[in-house]
C-alpha positions as semicolon CSV with decimal commas, in nm:
position;residue;x (nm);y (nm);z (nm)
1;X;-2,269;-0,833;-2,853
2;X;-2,172;-1,173;-2,718
3;X;-2,301;-1,304;-2,385
4;X;-1,950;-1,306;-2,239
5;X;-1,914;-0,934;-2,307
6;X;-2,255;-0,867;-2,147
7;X;-2,156;-1,066;-1,839
8;X;-1,827;-0,881;-1,815
9;X;-2,002;-0,546;-1,847
10;X;-2,248;-0,632;-1,569
11;X;-1,967;-0,745;-1,346
12;X;-1,776;-0,423;-1,415
13;X;-2,086;-0,215;-1,342
14;X;-2,134;-0,394;-1,007
15;X;-1,769;-0,337;-0,923
16;X;-1,798;0,033;-0,999
17;X;-2,118;0,065;-0,795
18;X;-1,951;-0,112;-0,500
19;X;-1,644;0,110;-0,512
20;X;-1,853;0,425;-0,551
21;X;-1,641;0,731;-0,493
22;X;-1,331;0,515;-0,460
23;X;-1,360;0,392;-0,819
24;X;-1,061;0,485;-1,033
25;X;-1,095;0,452;-1,409
26;X;-0,831;0,240;-1,582
27;X;-0,549;0,427;-1,750
28;X;-0,597;0,485;-2,125
29;X;-0,219;0,473;-2,178
30;X;-0,192;0,100;-2,236
31;X;0,066;-0,093;-2,436
32;X;-0,190;-0,201;-2,695
33;X;-0,306;0,159;-2,743
34;X;0,055;0,275;-2,779
35;X;0,132;0,013;-3,043
36;X;-0,188;0,092;-3,231
37;X;-0,215;0,471;-3,208
38;X;0,139;0,579;-3,127
39;X;0,327;0,803;-3,365
40;X;0,669;0,727;-3,511
41;X;0,856;0,840;-3,198
42;X;0,638;0,628;-2,971
43;X;0,682;0,320;-3,188
44;X;1,056;0,375;-3,217
45;X;1,061;0,375;-2,837
46;X;1,010;0,001;-2,868
47;X;1,375;-0,018;-2,973
48;X;1,525;0,303;-2,839
49;X;1,389;0,358;-2,490
50;X;1,306;0,718;-2,406
51;X;1,302;0,840;-2,765
52;X;0,938;0,944;-2,738
53;X;1,019;1,131;-2,418
54;X;1,315;1,307;-2,580
55;X;1,089;1,415;-2,867
56;X;0,850;1,579;-2,615
57;X;1,133;1,749;-2,425
58;X;1,114;1,510;-2,129
59;X;1,493;1,486;-2,118
60;X;1,537;1,350;-1,764
61;X;1,275;1,078;-1,809
62;X;1,421;0,984;-2,147
63;X;1,770;0,955;-1,997
64;X;1,640;0,728;-1,721
65;X;1,469;0,492;-1,965
66;X;1,767;0,489;-2,202
67;X;2,012;0,429;-1,914
68;X;1,804;0,130;-1,802
69;X;1,814;-0,016;-2,153
70;X;2,188;0,039;-2,193
71;X;2,260;-0,104;-1,849
72;X;2,063;-0,419;-1,926
73;X;2,235;-0,466;-2,263
74;X;2,580;-0,424;-2,107
75;X;2,492;-0,671;-1,832
76;X;2,367;-0,928;-2,082
77;X;2,683;-0,894;-2,293
78;X;2,928;-0,932;-2,005
79;X;2,743;-1,173;-1,774
80;X;2,375;-1,231;-1,845
81;X;2,412;-1,427;-2,169
82;X;2,670;-1,656;-2,007
83;X;2,445;-1,710;-1,705
84;X;2,154;-1,813;-1,926
85;X;2,374;-2,034;-2,142
86;X;2,500;-2,225;-1,836
87;X;2,155;-2,264;-1,681
88;X;2,037;-2,569;-1,886
89;X;2,343;-2,778;-1,793
90;X;2,419;-2,632;-1,446
91;X;2,789;-2,685;-1,521
92;X;3,007;-2,986;-1,595
93;X;3,369;-2,885;-1,536
94;X;3,518;-3,041;-1,224
95;X;3,797;-2,882;-1,023
96;X;4,142;-3,017;-1,104
97;X;4,503;-2,977;-0,989
98;X;4,797;-3,052;-1,218
99;X;5,162;-2,972;-1,258
100;X;5,250;-2,723;-1,528
101;X;5,624;-2,737;-1,551
102;X;5,750;-2,688;-1,196
103;X;5,433;-2,516;-1,077
104;X;5,121;-2,675;-0,929
105;X;4,817;-2,517;-1,095
106;X;4,468;-2,545;-0,954
107;X;4,180;-2,506;-1,199
108;X;3,846;-2,420;-1,043
109;X;3,551;-2,617;-1,172
110;X;3,187;-2,520;-1,208
111;X;2,966;-2,465;-0,907
112;X;2,608;-2,560;-0,984
113;X;2,468;-2,362;-0,692
114;X;2,618;-2,038;-0,820
115;X;2,517;-2,117;-1,178
116;X;2,159;-2,177;-1,066
117;X;2,156;-1,863;-0,853
118;X;2,303;-1,640;-1,125
119;X;2,070;-1,793;-1,383
120;X;1,761;-1,733;-1,171
121;X;1,871;-1,374;-1,100
122;X;1,924;-1,317;-1,472
123;X;1,579;-1,453;-1,557
124;X;1,420;-1,228;-1,296
125;X;1,617;-0,934;-1,433
126;X;1,491;-1,017;-1,783
127;X;1,134;-1,014;-1,650
128;X;1,198;-0,676;-1,487
129;X;1,341;-0,549;-1,816
130;X;1,021;-0,651;-1,997
131;X;0,824;-0,446;-1,745
132;X;1,070;-0,158;-1,799
133;X;1,016;-0,191;-2,174
134;X;0,638;-0,176;-2,125
135;X;0,673;0,127;-1,898
136;X;0,897;0,308;-2,147
137;X;0,652;0,260;-2,435
138;X;0,351;0,364;-2,230
139;X;0,539;0,668;-2,100
140;X;0,620;0,774;-2,455
141;X;0,257;0,728;-2,560
142;X;0,136;0,925;-2,258
143;X;0,374;1,209;-2,344
144;X;0,242;1,202;-2,702
145;X;-0,123;1,221;-2,591
146;X;-0,068;1,494;-2,332
147;X;0,142;1,698;-2,575
148;X;-0,138;1,680;-2,831
149;X;-0,399;1,767;-2,570
150;X;-0,221;2,041;-2,374
151;X;0,035;2,158;-2,624
152;X;0,325;2,021;-2,417
153;X;0,411;1,711;-2,216
154;X;0,451;1,731;-1,838
155;X;0,791;1,853;-1,726
156;X;1,013;1,684;-1,468
157;X;0,880;1,913;-1,197
158;X;0,524;1,826;-1,297
159;X;0,604;1,455;-1,272
160;X;0,766;1,502;-0,930
161;X;0,464;1,699;-0,809
162;X;0,231;1,424;-0,932
163;X;0,448;1,158;-0,770
164;X;0,433;1,341;-0,436
165;X;0,056;1,393;-0,451
166;X;-0,178;1,194;-0,675
167;X;0,064;0,903;-0,714
168;X;0,227;0,916;-0,372
169;X;0,121;0,552;-0,321
170;X;0,355;0,449;-0,603
171;X;0,644;0,641;-0,450
172;X;0,600;0,499;-0,099
173;X;0,531;0,143;-0,214
174;X;0,823;0,127;-0,456
175;X;1,091;0,052;-0,195
176;X;0,887;-0,215;-0,005
177;X;0,798;-0,376;-0,338
178;X;1,166;-0,385;-0,434
179;X;1,245;-0,542;-0,098
180;X;0,978;-0,810;-0,150
181;X;1,119;-0,882;-0,496
182;X;1,479;-0,918;-0,373
183;X;1,428;-1,084;-0,035
184;X;1,109;-1,288;-0,093
185;X;1,032;-1,353;-0,458
186;X;1,390;-1,418;-0,570
187;X;1,471;-1,669;-0,291
188;X;1,133;-1,836;-0,352
189;X;1,209;-1,884;-0,722
190;X;1,556;-2,013;-0,632
191;X;1,408;-2,263;-0,387
192;X;1,147;-2,380;-0,637
193;X;1,419;-2,428;-0,898
194;X;1,626;-2,631;-0,653
195;X;1,339;-2,879;-0,615
196;X;1,394;-2,991;-0,975
197;X;1,764;-3,072;-0,934
198;X;1,974;-3,349;-0,779
199;X;2,125;-3,114;-0,520
200;X;2,172;-3,352;-0,226
201;X;2,451;-3,478;0,002
202;X;2,598;-3,676;-0,287
203;X;2,601;-3,379;-0,527
204;X;2,704;-3,070;-0,334
205;X;2,914;-2,905;-0,606
206;X;2,788;-3,034;-0,940
207;X;2,430;-3,147;-0,990
208;X;2,181;-3,175;-1,276
209;X;1,818;-3,114;-1,354
210;X;1,604;-3,418;-1,267
211;X;1,255;-3,290;-1,339
212;X;0,986;-3,418;-1,101
213;X;1,193;-3,700;-0,952
214;X;1,211;-3,530;-0,612
215;X;0,835;-3,486;-0,603
216;X;0,793;-3,855;-0,688
217;X;1,025;-3,939;-0,400
218;X;0,829;-3,729;-0,152
219;X;0,488;-3,854;-0,266
220;X;0,580;-4,222;-0,290
221;X;0,708;-4,472;-0,037
222;X;1,022;-4,554;-0,234
223;X;1,249;-4,295;-0,069
224;X;1,493;-4,393;0,201
225;X;1,459;-4,085;0,423
226;X;1,150;-3,918;0,274
227;X;0,823;-4,088;0,186
228;X;0,454;-4,012;0,135
229;X;0,373;-4,177;0,469
230;X;0,623;-3,960;0,653
231;X;0,516;-3,644;0,469
232;X;0,147;-3,695;0,551
233;X;0,235;-3,769;0,913
234;X;0,438;-3,451;0,950
235;X;0,180;-3,245;0,760
236;X;-0,103;-3,376;0,980
237;X;0,083;-3,294;1,301
238;X;0,181;-2,952;1,161
239;X;-0,185;-2,861;1,100
240;X;-0,294;-3,000;1,438
241;X;-0,019;-2,806;1,613
242;X;-0,100;-2,483;1,425
243;X;-0,472;-2,515;1,503
244;X;-0,428;-2,569;1,877
245;X;-0,137;-2,326;1,907
246;X;-0,347;-2,056;1,741
247;X;-0,696;-2,103;1,884
248;X;-0,607;-2,218;2,236
249;X;-0,389;-1,908;2,266
250;X;-0,668;-1,695;2,126
251;X;-0,954;-1,819;2,343
252;X;-0,746;-1,845;2,663
253;X;-0,605;-1,498;2,602
254;X;-0,955;-1,367;2,522
255;X;-1,092;-1,512;2,846
256;X;-0,816;-1,362;3,059
257;X;-0,840;-1,025;2,882
258;X;-1,215;-1,010;2,944
259;X;-1,169;-1,107;3,309
260;X;-0,911;-0,832;3,357
261;X;-1,129;-0,582;3,167
262;X;-1,435;-0,637;3,388
263;X;-1,551;-0,341;3,593
264;X;-1,534;-0,548;3,912
265;X;-1,171;-0,652;3,859
266;X;-0,933;-0,452;4,075
267;X;-0,570;-0,383;3,991
268;X;-0,611;-0,403;3,613
269;X;-0,276;-0,234;3,558
270;X;-0,101;-0,484;3,785
271;X;-0,243;-0,790;3,606
272;X;-0,161;-0,651;3,263
273;X;0,191;-0,568;3,379
274;X;0,237;-0,926;3,504
275;X;0,154;-1,070;3,162
276;X;0,358;-0,802;2,986
277;X;0,666;-0,899;3,185
278;X;0,649;-1,251;3,042
279;X;0,674;-1,094;2,696
280;X;0,983;-0,902;2,806
281;X;1,167;-1,228;2,877
282;X;1,330;-1,349;2,552
283;X;1,141;-1,645;2,410
284;X;1,472;-1,817;2,342
285;X;1,557;-1,812;2,713
286;X;1,213;-1,929;2,826
287;X;1,212;-2,226;2,590
288;X;1,562;-2,338;2,684
289;X;1,475;-2,319;3,054
290;X;1,159;-2,523;2,993
291;X;1,360;-2,773;2,792
292;X;1,596;-2,830;3,083
293;X;1,327;-2,838;3,351
294;X;1,121;-3,106;3,174
295;X;1,404;-3,349;3,107
296;X;1,387;-3,695;3,278
297;X;1,640;-3,569;3,533
298;X;1,514;-3,210;3,523
299;X;1,374;-3,001;3,805
300;X;1,006;-3,089;3,748
301;X;1,057;-3,465;3,755
302;X;1,294;-3,443;4,055
303;X;1,044;-3,238;4,255
304;X;0,754;-3,473;4,175
305;X;0,963;-3,778;4,263
306;X;1,084;-3,621;4,588
307;X;0,727;-3,545;4,687
308;X;0,634;-3,907;4,616
309;X;0,378;-3,817;4,352
310;X;0,547;-4,028;4,083
311;X;0,782;-4,325;4,087
312;X;0,933;-4,279;3,741
313;X;1,013;-3,963;3,545
314;X;0,728;-3,822;3,339
315;X;0,798;-3,875;2,964
316;X;0,753;-3,510;2,867
317;X;0,984;-3,538;2,566
318;X;1,040;-3,914;2,532
319;X;0,683;-4,022;2,448
320;X;0,525;-3,895;2,127
321;X;0,184;-3,806;2,275
322;X;0,334;-3,648;2,585
323;X;0,581;-3,448;2,377
324;X;0,309;-3,311;2,150
325;X;0,085;-3,212;2,440
326;X;0,384;-3,059;2,620
327;X;0,483;-2,828;2,334
328;X;0,122;-2,712;2,293
329;X;0,090;-2,633;2,665
330;X;0,426;-2,452;2,682
331;X;0,330;-2,251;2,374
332;X;0,030;-2,124;2,571
333;X;0,270;-1,971;2,823
334;X;0,458;-1,804;2,541
335;X;0,163;-1,688;2,332
336;X;-0,122;-1,596;2,568
337;X;0,032;-1,263;2,685
338;X;0,044;-1,140;2,324
339;X;-0,323;-1,226;2,278
340;X;-0,415;-1,048;2,601
341;X;-0,249;-0,730;2,478
342;X;-0,421;-0,755;2,138
343;X;-0,767;-0,827;2,274
344;X;-0,743;-0,566;2,551
345;X;-0,691;-0,291;2,296
346;X;-0,995;-0,410;2,098
347;X;-1,220;-0,447;2,404
348;X;-1,145;-0,091;2,504
349;X;-1,248;0,034;2,159
350;X;-1,584;-0,141;2,125
351;X;-1,847;0,138;2,123
352;X;-2,000;0,162;2,471
353;X;-2,340;0,260;2,330
354;X;-2,377;-0,090;2,184
355;X;-2,345;-0,242;2,531
356;X;-2,582;0,016;2,677
357;X;-2,843;-0,050;2,411
358;X;-2,815;-0,426;2,463
359;X;-2,857;-0,391;2,840
360;X;-3,162;-0,168;2,792
361;X;-3,314;-0,433;2,563
362;X;-3,264;-0,690;2,839
363;X;-2,978;-0,891;2,686
364;X;-2,784;-1,112;2,927
365;X;-2,405;-1,140;2,940
366;X;-2,395;-1,437;2,703
367;X;-2,608;-1,262;2,441
368;X;-2,392;-0,951;2,469
369;X;-2,080;-1,162;2,427
370;X;-2,206;-1,361;2,126
371;X;-2,383;-1,072;1,948
372;X;-2,147;-0,779;2,014
373;X;-1,812;-0,865;2,170
374;X;-1,718;-1,180;1,981
375;X;-1,827;-1,064;1,631
376;X;-1,638;-0,738;1,676
377;X;-1,321;-0,914;1,794
378;X;-1,337;-1,172;1,513
379;X;-1,394;-0,897;1,255
380;X;-1,089;-0,703;1,372
381;X;-0,862;-0,998;1,448
382;X;-0,926;-1,223;1,147
383;X;-0,610;-1,105;0,964
384;X;-0,417;-1,142;1,291
385;X;-0,546;-1,498;1,341
386;X;-0,451;-1,591;0,986
387;X;-0,099;-1,456;1,026
388;X;-0,074;-1,627;1,367
389;X;-0,181;-1,959;1,214
390;X;0,076;-1,910;0,938
391;X;0,340;-1,823;1,194
392;X;0,260;-2,136;1,396
393;X;0,293;-2,357;1,089
394;X;0,642;-2,208;1,057
395;X;0,705;-2,191;1,432
396;X;1,061;-2,318;1,427
397;X;1,167;-2,181;1,767
398;X;0,917;-2,352;1,996
399;X;0,953;-2,698;1,844
400;X;1,327;-2,700;1,781
401;X;1,432;-2,543;2,111
402;X;1,201;-2,767;2,317
403;X;1,222;-3,109;2,152
404;X;1,453;-3,085;1,847
405;X;1,167;-3,274;1,678
406;X;1,207;-3,573;1,912
407;X;1,115;-3,840;1,994
408;X;1,295;-3,970;1,688
409;X;1,189;-4,276;1,492
410;X;1,453;-4,516;1,363
411;X;1,482;-4,491;0,986
412;X;1,282;-4,166;0,956
413;X;1,435;-3,825;0,893
414;X;1,158;-3,654;1,093
415;X;1,070;-3,700;1,459
416;X;0,725;-3,717;1,612
417;X;0,713;-3,346;1,696
418;X;0,880;-3,219;1,380
419;X;0,686;-2,961;1,183
420;X;0,735;-2,917;0,810
421;X;0,971;-2,628;0,881
422;X;1,189;-2,818;1,130
423;X;1,190;-3,120;0,900
424;X;1,304;-2,893;0,616
425;X;1,583;-2,765;0,841
426;X;1,702;-3,119;0,916
427;X;1,692;-3,220;0,550
428;X;1,898;-2,921;0,443
429;X;2,129;-2,822;0,729
430;X;2,178;-3,164;0,886
431;X;2,152;-3,398;0,585
432;X;2,242;-3,160;0,298
433;X;1,948;-3,288;0,091
434;X;1,853;-2,947;-0,042
435;X;1,641;-3,082;-0,327
436;X;1,405;-3,271;-0,096
437;X;1,402;-2,977;0,145
438;X;1,296;-2,752;-0,143
439;X;1,003;-2,982;-0,219
440;X;0,894;-2,967;0,145
441;X;0,928;-2,588;0,132
442;X;0,707;-2,570;-0,177
443;X;0,441;-2,787;-0,017
444;X;0,450;-2,574;0,298
445;X;0,398;-2,264;0,086
446;X;0,106;-2,427;-0,099
447;X;-0,066;-2,535;0,223
448;X;-0,028;-2,191;0,382
449;X;-0,140;-2,007;0,069
450;X;-0,454;-2,219;0,027
451;X;-0,554;-2,202;0,395
452;X;-0,483;-1,829;0,424
453;X;-0,664;-1,727;0,105
454;X;-0,973;-1,941;0,168
455;X;-1,001;-1,829;0,530
456;X;-0,949;-1,462;0,462
457;X;-1,180;-1,443;0,160
458;X;-1,453;-1,612;0,364
459;X;-1,423;-1,368;0,654
460;X;-1,611;-1,048;0,724
461;X;-1,283;-0,858;0,727
462;X;-1,254;-0,922;0,352
463;X;-1,620;-0,903;0,251
464;X;-1,688;-0,583;0,442
465;X;-1,367;-0,384;0,463
466;X;-1,539;-0,047;0,505
467;X;-1,696;-0,090;0,847
468;X;-1,813;-0,338;1,106
469;X;-2,185;-0,416;1,093
């Protein structure tokens, strides 16, 4: 036995010991086993889906598999093959208008966006069909094995009963998984594909594949509106903003929640209601009001000037440093009430016996906070903090409604307060440079994925999912 096999076996043994009673043995009905040990009906199911099920009197399941195969073949004949054939060129025919006799005839040209979209959808559908093919073969092999073992394969009612009990997770996760595939994975693939094209303001109808040219533009200083210098500047500010927007909200909200939760604090319900009311006000309204109040001629500057505290308007949104500090401070007003509600629920669920035992042992308030309260809160809220950090990286509302990314810099497509997400919006919606926007979107996804995975896998919430210790 090779050393690699021994290592794998040890790793598998550790995994099984860790899972304990939750360990579930892998299914023996694999594709390789079906191709190796399947009978003639199982192997013919490679070509004729559901044949193995028909042979074992699983009529309904066989019809479903066969219908999926026929539907895919019909789609490929009438549309899919054409979509794939057009994908390499993304179209070339331009729209034209000409006189045919006494009639003006308009001939529609190709639309590269639709060709790319239909091509990507067809490729995803082909991938789904491969999974359907794998499922059909394994289902036929499973029917063969169970028929040989029990004398008959499970009936439709047996499968429904299993799906509602032992495999209820598959039933309930099927619809959300389909939603993720359609509304998340498919648009993501479409956006990634767009990053390798020339889809910009000069090529809105017909465009071509350009390979990694857009990435070279973003990561070099040769671009006119996008450059490596500008990208690193926006990325740096995005991470700084996300850090302060996340952890200032968290620690300030934690402090206020603990103050309200103290035994000596009176009117706990009143204080919690006050912060809850700020949540009830639409964020859109709050940000627009703040935007108007902090303008050079807004209410705040007028009041301060009338009181004689300042001679000139404060540059809340006209100076880069002031604008960045302003959006962070205003975000505290928006975000702290949410943190208070989150932390309050956790504080009220920390076991009281832990506090009592600590007080009996003579621990002071700081030791109780650092050894009991804070570890418990961090353990519970680590996934929440990660999602909050991710949300702040993509926090379009606060930045765009307050500053529009300003103050702007002449010659740059991004302002001093632009995040990657608001910069992407300007590149696409304002400038119609969808290819460069797609590159920015990909880089945003990469940054978020790396930060989220590293942070979560290093946390106690991931390493010790069973219980808090």
